[in-house]
N, CA, C and O atoms as CSV, one atom per row, in Angstrom:
chain,resi,resn,atom,element,x,y,z
A,1,UNK,N,N,0.281,-0.922,-0.273
A,1,UNK,CA,C,-0.117,0.040,0.266
A,1,UNK,C,C,0.949,1.301,0.289
A,1,UNK,O,O,1.968,1.328,0.980
A,2,UNK,N,N,0.611,2.090,-0.392
A,2,UNK,CA,C,1.209,3.562,-0.904
A,2,UNK,C,C,-0.224,4.670,-0.241
A,2,UNK,O,O,-1.413,4.698,-0.560
A,3,UNK,N,N,0.737,5.648,0.990
A,3,UNK,CA,C,-0.229,6.641,0.900
A,3,UNK,C,C,1.290,7.724,-0.018
A,3,UNK,O,O,2.505,7.772,-0.204
A,4,UNK,N,N,-0.339,8.553,-0.366
A,4,UNK,CA,C,-0.460,9.574,-1.185
A,4,UNK,C,C,-0.014,11.084,-0.258
A,4,UNK,O,O,-0.696,11.078,0.767
A,5,UNK,N,N,0.925,12.380,-0.307
A,5,UNK,CA,C,0.422,12.983,0.329
A,5,UNK,C,C,0.162,14.251,0.046
A,5,UNK,O,O,0.374,14.506,-1.139
A,6,UNK,N,N,-0.239,15.198,0.719
A,6,UNK,CA,C,-0.682,16.657,0.216
A,6,UNK,C,C,0.660,17.664,0.296
A,6,UNK,O,O,1.359,18.051,1.232
A,7,UNK,N,N,0.667,17.863,-0.958
A,7,UNK,CA,C,2.658,18.153,-1.080
A,7,UNK,C,C,2.586,20.025,-0.416
A,7,UNK,O,O,3.568,20.677,-0.769
A,8,UNK,N,N,1.925,20.520,0.132
A,8,UNK,CA,C,1.689,21.991,0.420
A,8,UNK,C,C,0.404,22.359,0.706
A,8,UNK,O,O,-0.351,21.961,-0.180
A,9,UNK,N,N,-0.123,22.919,1.524
A,9,UNK,CA,C,-0.683,24.165,2.453
A,9,UNK,C,C,-1.854,24.458,0.896
A,9,UNK,O,O,-1.478,24.665,-0.257
A,10,UNK,N,N,-3.116,24.385,1.347
A,10,UNK,CA,C,-3.895,24.768,0.577
A,10,UNK,C,C,-5.394,24.273,0.739
A,10,UNK,O,O,-5.789,23.558,1.660
A,11,UNK,N,N,-6.203,24.789,-0.352
A,11,UNK,CA,C,-7.424,24.190,-0.354
A,11,UNK,C,C,-7.715,22.679,-1.593
A,11,UNK,O,O,-7.077,22.552,-2.638
A,12,UNK,N,N,-8.471,22.003,-1.260
A,12,UNK,CA,C,-7.984,20.844,-1.903
A,12,UNK,C,C,-9.240,20.374,-2.548
A,12,UNK,O,O,-10.291,20.580,-1.940
A,13,UNK,N,N,-9.263,19.910,-3.431
A,13,UNK,CA,C,-10.439,19.209,-4.251
A,13,UNK,C,C,-10.181,17.966,-4.634
A,13,UNK,O,O,-9.605,17.857,-5.716
A,14,UNK,N,N,-10.537,16.661,-3.850
A,14,UNK,CA,C,-10.586,15.297,-5.114
A,14,UNK,C,C,-11.224,14.685,-6.321
A,14,UNK,O,O,-12.427,14.434,-6.395
A,15,UNK,N,N,-10.314,14.452,-7.295
A,15,UNK,CA,C,-10.687,14.077,-8.509
A,15,UNK,C,C,-11.220,12.224,-7.785
A,15,UNK,O,O,-12.211,11.740,-8.333
A,16,UNK,N,N,-10.896,11.816,-7.243
A,16,UNK,CA,C,-11.789,10.649,-7.060
A,16,UNK,C,C,-12.230,10.142,-5.593
A,16,UNK,O,O,-12.269,10.817,-4.564
A,17,UNK,N,N,-12.528,8.886,-5.750
A,17,UNK,CA,C,-13.265,8.373,-4.710
A,17,UNK,C,C,-12.539,6.834,-4.616
A,17,UNK,O,O,-11.911,6.316,-5.539
A,18,UNK,N,N,-12.802,6.169,-3.145
A,18,UNK,CA,C,-12.744,4.817,-3.245
A,18,UNK,C,C,-13.256,3.542,-3.967
A,18,UNK,O,O,-14.437,3.216,-4.088
A,19,UNK,N,N,-12.159,2.873,-4.428
A,19,UNK,CA,C,-12.657,1.824,-5.422
A,19,UNK,C,C,-12.386,2.105,-6.722
A,19,UNK,O,O,-12.587,1.340,-7.665
A,20,UNK,N,N,-11.691,3.768,-6.803
A,20,UNK,CA,C,-11.469,3.770,-8.417
A,20,UNK,C,C,-9.957,3.415,-8.318
A,20,UNK,O,O,-9.030,3.607,-7.532
A,21,UNK,N,N,-10.155,2.862,-9.395
A,21,UNK,CA,C,-8.327,2.427,-10.366
A,21,UNK,C,C,-8.241,3.705,-10.859
A,21,UNK,O,O,-9.071,4.327,-11.521
A,22,UNK,N,N,-6.382,4.272,-10.197
A,22,UNK,CA,C,-5.996,4.857,-11.374
A,22,UNK,C,C,-5.205,4.687,-11.604
A,22,UNK,O,O,-4.657,3.972,-10.766
A,23,UNK,N,N,-4.199,5.098,-12.942
A,23,UNK,CA,C,-2.587,5.092,-13.320
A,23,UNK,C,C,-1.646,5.742,-12.668
A,23,UNK,O,O,-1.815,6.414,-11.651
A,24,UNK,N,N,-0.423,5.514,-13.363
A,24,UNK,CA,C,0.613,6.219,-12.500
A,24,UNK,C,C,0.511,7.856,-13.493
A,24,UNK,O,O,0.345,7.778,-14.711
A,25,UNK,N,N,0.580,8.647,-13.100
A,25,UNK,CA,C,0.488,9.875,-13.427
A,25,UNK,C,C,-0.595,10.673,-13.193
A,25,UNK,O,O,-0.520,11.872,-13.459
A,26,UNK,N,N,-1.715,10.140,-12.681
A,26,UNK,CA,C,-2.738,10.807,-13.050
A,26,UNK,C,C,-3.174,11.525,-11.761
A,26,UNK,O,O,-2.803,11.342,-10.602
A,27,UNK,N,N,-3.984,12.313,-12.231
A,27,UNK,CA,C,-4.487,13.516,-11.503
A,27,UNK,C,C,-5.411,12.543,-10.437
A,27,UNK,O,O,-6.224,11.694,-10.801
A,28,UNK,N,N,-5.089,12.872,-9.115
A,28,UNK,CA,C,-6.087,12.804,-8.112
A,28,UNK,C,C,-6.775,13.732,-7.163
A,28,UNK,O,O,-7.630,13.278,-6.403
A,29,UNK,N,N,-6.457,15.014,-7.154
A,29,UNK,CA,C,-6.799,16.195,-6.665
A,29,UNK,C,C,-5.695,16.885,-7.153
A,29,UNK,O,O,-4.667,16.529,-7.730
A,30,UNK,N,N,-6.393,18.552,-6.585
A,30,UNK,CA,C,-6.079,19.894,-6.895
A,30,UNK,C,C,-6.082,20.466,-5.697
A,30,UNK,O,O,-7.093,20.456,-4.995
A,31,UNK,N,N,-4.725,21.144,-5.248
A,31,UNK,CA,C,-4.323,21.404,-4.330
A,31,UNK,C,C,-4.235,23.265,-4.955
A,31,UNK,O,O,-3.746,23.588,-6.037
A,32,UNK,N,N,-4.690,23.988,-4.194
A,32,UNK,CA,C,-5.647,25.471,-4.686
A,32,UNK,C,C,-4.623,26.337,-3.675
A,32,UNK,O,O,-4.876,25.921,-2.544
A,33,UNK,N,N,-3.845,27.097,-3.615
A,33,UNK,CA,C,-2.808,27.710,-2.799
A,33,UNK,C,C,-2.362,28.788,-3.702
A,33,UNK,O,O,-1.881,28.503,-4.799
A,34,UNK,N,N,-2.552,30.560,-3.130
A,34,UNK,CA,C,-2.363,32.082,-3.306
A,34,UNK,C,C,-2.802,31.845,-5.005
A,34,UNK,O,O,-1.837,31.922,-5.764
A,35,UNK,N,N,-3.694,31.660,-5.440
A,35,UNK,CA,C,-4.615,32.012,-6.316
A,35,UNK,C,C,-4.300,30.993,-7.816
A,35,UNK,O,O,-4.836,30.940,-8.923
A,36,UNK,N,N,-2.945,30.135,-7.042
A,36,UNK,CA,C,-2.867,28.781,-8.452
A,36,UNK,C,C,-3.189,27.353,-8.142
A,36,UNK,O,O,-3.186,26.795,-7.045
A,37,UNK,N,N,-3.396,26.997,-9.017
A,37,UNK,CA,C,-3.783,25.432,-8.711
A,37,UNK,C,C,-2.815,24.384,-9.194
A,37,UNK,O,O,-2.229,24.488,-10.271
A,38,UNK,N,N,-2.661,23.350,-8.349
A,38,UNK,CA,C,-1.363,22.360,-8.698
A,38,UNK,C,C,-1.870,20.936,-8.395
A,38,UNK,O,O,-2.354,20.420,-7.387
A,39,UNK,N,N,-1.454,20.286,-10.186
A,39,UNK,CA,C,-2.505,18.707,-9.664
A,39,UNK,C,C,-2.023,17.322,-8.478
A,39,UNK,O,O,-1.991,16.293,-9.153
A,40,UNK,N,N,-1.844,17.170,-7.751
A,40,UNK,CA,C,-1.593,15.833,-7.032
A,40,UNK,C,C,-1.507,14.853,-7.808
A,40,UNK,O,O,-2.664,14.642,-8.174
A,41,UNK,N,N,-0.710,13.987,-8.373
A,41,UNK,CA,C,-0.669,12.479,-8.935
A,41,UNK,C,C,-0.618,11.610,-8.760
A,41,UNK,O,O,-0.415,11.488,-7.552
A,42,UNK,N,N,-0.673,10.680,-9.237
A,42,UNK,CA,C,-0.855,9.316,-8.845
A,42,UNK,C,C,0.420,8.566,-8.526
A,42,UNK,O,O,0.402,7.801,-9.490
A,43,UNK,N,N,1.500,8.246,-7.864
A,43,UNK,CA,C,2.445,7.932,-8.231
A,43,UNK,C,C,2.855,6.708,-8.930
A,43,UNK,O,O,3.676,6.531,-9.830
A,44,UNK,N,N,1.811,5.627,-8.070
A,44,UNK,CA,C,1.442,4.328,-9.538
A,44,UNK,C,C,0.165,3.892,-9.343
A,44,UNK,O,O,-0.614,4.029,-8.400
A,45,UNK,N,N,0.090,3.383,-10.322
A,45,UNK,CA,C,-0.978,2.802,-10.599
A,45,UNK,C,C,-1.508,1.717,-9.573
A,45,UNK,O,O,-0.836,0.928,-8.909
A,46,UNK,N,N,-2.885,1.875,-9.611
A,46,UNK,CA,C,-3.193,1.312,-8.279
A,46,UNK,C,C,-5.251,1.225,-8.030
A,46,UNK,O,O,-6.131,1.485,-8.851
A,47,UNK,N,N,-5.366,0.756,-6.562
A,47,UNK,CA,C,-6.517,1.431,-6.584
A,47,UNK,C,C,-6.786,1.924,-5.484
A,47,UNK,O,O,-6.373,1.363,-4.469
A,48,UNK,N,N,-7.846,3.561,-5.375
A,48,UNK,CA,C,-7.593,4.166,-4.270
A,48,UNK,C,C,-8.607,3.618,-2.379
A,48,UNK,O,O,-9.735,3.937,-2.003
A,49,UNK,N,N,-7.668,2.853,-1.762
A,49,UNK,CA,C,-8.331,1.627,-1.146
A,49,UNK,C,C,-9.058,2.482,0.255
A,49,UNK,O,O,-9.832,2.031,1.100
A,50,UNK,N,N,-8.419,4.010,0.103
A,50,UNK,CA,C,-8.739,5.435,1.812
A,50,UNK,C,C,-8.631,5.905,0.932
A,50,UNK,O,O,-8.026,5.747,-0.128
A,51,UNK,N,N,-9.774,7.082,1.713
A,51,UNK,CA,C,-9.305,9.024,1.248
A,51,UNK,C,C,-9.066,9.041,2.884
A,51,UNK,O,O,-9.364,8.229,3.761
A,52,UNK,N,N,-8.468,10.183,2.907
A,52,UNK,CA,C,-8.209,10.536,4.754
A,52,UNK,C,C,-8.642,11.980,4.388
A,52,UNK,O,O,-9.227,12.548,5.310
A,53,UNK,N,N,-8.538,12.464,3.627
A,53,UNK,CA,C,-9.485,13.856,3.728
A,53,UNK,C,C,-10.275,14.809,2.561
A,53,UNK,O,O,-10.090,14.898,1.347
A,54,UNK,N,N,-11.309,15.530,3.535
A,54,UNK,CA,C,-11.878,15.785,2.111
A,54,UNK,C,C,-12.219,17.225,1.632
A,54,UNK,O,O,-11.864,18.061,2.463
A,55,UNK,N,N,-12.694,17.647,0.740
A,55,UNK,CA,C,-12.528,19.150,-0.223
A,55,UNK,C,C,-12.348,19.998,1.111
A,55,UNK,O,O,-13.023,19.665,2.085
A,56,UNK,N,N,-11.508,21.034,1.205
A,56,UNK,CA,C,-11.538,21.840,1.865
A,56,UNK,C,C,-9.948,22.190,2.490
A,56,UNK,O,O,-9.136,21.777,1.663
A,57,UNK,N,N,-9.214,22.846,3.739
A,57,UNK,CA,C,-8.130,23.033,3.614
A,57,UNK,C,C,-7.325,21.970,4.289
A,57,UNK,O,O,-7.478,21.323,5.325
A,58,UNK,N,N,-6.730,21.996,3.674
A,58,UNK,CA,C,-5.278,20.887,3.951
A,58,UNK,C,C,-3.887,21.666,4.282
A,58,UNK,O,O,-3.819,22.877,4.067
A,59,UNK,N,N,-2.713,20.899,4.843
A,59,UNK,CA,C,-1.578,21.355,5.462
A,59,UNK,C,C,-0.576,20.222,4.804
A,59,UNK,O,O,-0.701,18.997,4.781
A,60,UNK,N,N,0.564,21.156,4.225
A,60,UNK,CA,C,0.817,19.554,3.433
A,60,UNK,C,C,1.558,19.346,4.822
A,60,UNK,O,O,1.715,19.996,5.856
A,61,UNK,N,N,2.141,17.419,4.040
A,61,UNK,CA,C,2.232,15.885,4.457
A,61,UNK,C,C,0.611,15.775,5.162
A,61,UNK,O,O,0.683,15.079,6.175
A,62,UNK,N,N,-0.547,16.174,4.952
A,62,UNK,CA,C,-1.448,15.420,5.477
A,62,UNK,C,C,-1.263,14.430,4.347
A,62,UNK,O,O,-0.978,14.814,3.213
A,63,UNK,N,N,-1.439,13.035,4.689
A,63,UNK,CA,C,-2.139,12.063,4.234
A,63,UNK,C,C,-2.812,11.780,3.526
A,63,UNK,O,O,-3.427,10.879,4.097
A,64,UNK,N,N,-3.547,11.971,1.807
A,64,UNK,CA,C,-4.386,12.081,1.183
A,64,UNK,C,C,-5.492,10.730,0.941
A,64,UNK,O,O,-6.681,10.418,1.010
A,65,UNK,N,N,-4.312,10.280,0.655
A,65,UNK,CA,C,-5.585,8.920,0.663
A,65,UNK,C,C,-4.089,7.583,0.363
A,65,UNK,O,O,-2.867,7.729,0.383
A,66,UNK,N,N,-4.759,6.661,0.172
A,66,UNK,CA,C,-3.683,5.355,0.288
A,66,UNK,C,C,-4.275,4.476,-1.085
A,66,UNK,O,O,-5.386,4.518,-1.615
A,67,UNK,N,N,-3.376,3.882,-1.335
A,67,UNK,CA,C,-3.607,3.133,-2.337
A,67,UNK,C,C,-2.827,1.663,-2.305
A,67,UNK,O,O,-1.674,1.716,-1.877
A,68,UNK,N,N,-3.273,0.490,-2.666
A,68,UNK,CA,C,-3.535,-1.111,-2.438
A,68,UNK,C,C,-3.054,-1.074,-4.347
A,68,UNK,O,O,-3.025,-2.119,-4.997
């Protein structure tokens, strides 16, 4: 299993949910900070096993989700 972390503080918008199959490099969330948006990409292919945060404010280093 692989934990995916939020790279920096901002406002998070998830693009996937539990059970979704993702590919390596696929955008799984968007973090907005200082009027810029950055995609959070899946580090590897897998299935979203759990989601640890909801849309809204997040801190850098928060675990976003776990891939199986």
